[in-house]
Structures are given as structure tokens and as C-alpha cells.
N, C-alpha and C positions, 0 to 999 in steps of 0.2 A: 399239761394236755389242754387245759382251758385256754391258755394263751395261744396254743397252736390252733385250737378250734376257732378262736377269734380271728387269728390271722387268715385262716382258710375262709371264713365268712367274709372278711374284708377284701382280700385280694383275689380269691378264686370263686367267688359267688357261692359259697357254702357247699362245696363238693364233698359229699361223704366218702367217695372213693379215694380222693386225694388224702383226706384226713386218715382213712384206714391205712393207706400205704405208708404214711409218715408215722403212724402209730407203732409199727413193727420195730424200726430202729430205736425208737424211744424206749420200748420194752427191753431191748438188749442193753441199752445204756443204763436203764434203771437197775437191772440185775447186776451190772458191772460196778455201779457206784454205791450200791447199798452196803451198809455196815455188815461186818462178819456175823454179828449176833442176829441180824434181821434178814439173813439170806432166805429163810423159808417163807417170809412174808411177801417177797417180791411177786410171786405169781398170784397172790391174793389182791395186791394193791393195784395192779395194772388194769384189771377190768373196771374197777371203780374210777380210775383216771380216764379210761376210755369213755365211760358214761358221762362224766362231768364235762369232758371236752366236746361231747356231742351236743351239749346244750346250745351253743351258738350256731351249730351247723343244722340242727333239726328245723324242719319247716313247721309253720303253724303260727296262728294268731292267738294271743291270750294264753292263759295258763293251761287250759285243757287242750288247746290246739298244739301248744308246744309239747305237752306231755304225750299226745298222740304221735307227733312228729318224732319224738325221742324213741318211743316204743317201735315205731316203724323203722327208724334208722338202726336201732339195735338189731331188729330182725333181718334187715337187708344187708347189714354190714357185719354179720356175725362171723364170717370167715376171717376178717381182719382181727376181730377180738380173740378168736381161737388161736390164730397164728401168733399173735403177740404174746398171749398167755403161754403158749407152748415154748416160744423163744425165751421168755423170761424164766420159765420153769427149768428148761434145759440148762441155761446159763447158770442159774443159781445152783443146780445140782452139781454141775461140773466144778464150780468154785468151791462148793462145800466138800466135795471129794478131794480136791487138791489141798484144801486146808487140813483135812483129816490125815492125808498122807504126809504132809509136812509136819504135823504135830506128833506123828508116831516116833517113838524113841528109836535111836539107831540100834541096829543089831550088833551085839558084841561079837568080836572075833572068837572063834572056837579054839580053845587050847585043850590039850590032853588034861584030863582031870576035871572037866566041867568048868574051866575058866577060873577056878579059884587058885589062889596061891597057897601052898602049904607052909605052915609055920616052920621055921628052921630050928 
């Protein structure tokens, strides 16, 4: 996200709206590429990535000015942050459910007598 923010600042004159629009597909890819064991952390990590990527996009001079620009950008671009987090969370939940269904043992066929063979 930081590299995407730098590209936005370099090529598109630091447009927070463009950065927000590009953030949503990155969230989906993040939830698709994350390891199975880390699926539930995907919705937690994407807001952190959004904030880090806003650093080059935020307006301001000096440390305090950049901090104020970051807070302003977070407030005005919150819809993209929420949308990306929702996409990552939904994708991670669907993947987690699919993994749970795939891990479930196969149901045995029912035979008379409870499926056991009687000793001869």
C-alpha cells in the first residue's frame, strides 16, 4: 500500500480518492493470498496498510502537518477504508467456511445394522 501511495503521489498528484478506489481490490487480493492459518487476521491488517499507504498521499509540511493531513485523509476517505475492510472480511470468511467444509470427514453410507459388519 505504501508503494501504491507513492505511485499515486508521483503520477496522480496525490489523489486520495484514486488511492481509496485502488485500495479495495488490494484488500480482496490480500484476503485471497493470505495463508490458511492467518485468514482471520486479513481484516485487521488492511486498515493498517491503508494508513501506511496514506502517508505519501496526505497533505502537509513537516511532521505535524503530515500528521494532520493523515488524520484528515483518514476522516474523508473512511468509506474506502470500511469498504476494503468489509471486502477482506467477507472474502476471508468465505475462504474459512470453504476450508471447514473441505476438512469435514465424508459421511459413511448407511447400511442396515448401523454400518458395522457382524463377525461370522
